[in-house]
C-alpha positions in Angstrom: -14.4 -2.9 -1.7 -15.7 -2.2 1.8 -13.1 -4.1 3.8 -10.4 -4.9 1.3 -8.5 -3.8 -1.8 -8.5 -6.0 -4.9 -5.7 -5.7 -7.5 -6.0 -7.5 -10.8 -3.1 -7.7 -13.3 -2.6 -9.4 -16.6 0.8 -11.2 -16.7 0.8 -13.4 -19.8 3.8 -15.8 -20.1 4.8 -15.4 -16.5 5.3 -18.2 -13.9 3.6 -17.6 -10.5 7.0 -18.2 -8.7 8.5 -15.1 -10.5 5.9 -12.7 -9.1 7.2 -10.3 -6.5 5.2 -7.9 -4.4 6.6 -5.2 -2.1 5.1 -2.3 -0.2 6.8 1.1 0.1 4.6 3.3 2.3 1.4 3.7 0.1 2.8 2.3 -3.1 2.5 -1.4 -4.1 5.4 -2.6 -6.3 4.6 -5.5 -8.6 7.4 -7.2 -10.5 7.5 -10.3 -12.6 9.7 -11.7 -15.3 10.3 -14.8 -17.5 13.0 -15.5 -20.1 11.5 -13.1 -22.7 9.1 -10.9 -20.7 9.5 -8.4 -17.8 6.7 -6.5 -16.0 7.0 -3.8 -13.4 4.3 -1.6 -12.0 3.9 0.9 -9.1 0.4 1.1 -7.8 -0.6 4.0 -5.6 -3.0 2.6 -3.0 -6.0 4.7 -1.9 -5.9 3.5 1.7 -3.4 1.8 4.1 -3.4 -2.0 3.8 -2.3 -4.9 5.9 0.4 -6.3 3.6 0.7 -9.6 5.4 -3.0 -10.4 4.9 -2.7 -10.8 1.2 -4.4 -13.6 -0.7 -3.1 -14.3 -4.2 -4.7 -16.2 -7.0 -2.9 -16.7 -10.3 -4.5 -18.5 -13.2 -4.2 -18.3 -17.0 -1.9 -15.2 -16.7 -4.3 -13.3 -14.5 -3.1 -12.3 -11.0 -5.7 -11.3 -8.4 -4.3 -10.0 -5.0 -6.6 -9.1 -2.1 -5.4 -7.1 0.8 -7.3 -6.3 4.0 -7.6 -2.6 4.7 -5.6 -1.5 7.8 -7.6 -0.3 10.8 
């Protein structure tokens, strides 16, 4: 997108409270787990982002996270 990055992830069987996001330089770390499932993904970002500007939406096992691009 022009002014933001949108990440979409399928996380079936996960509770929203167990989702963890972290940023290490230009890599976004996504982790989540429940009693019988565990997810972990490293996502290389194409541009620098403002990590604190994130907007999260989690519904029916679909996570959408929007970050504003850093200026």
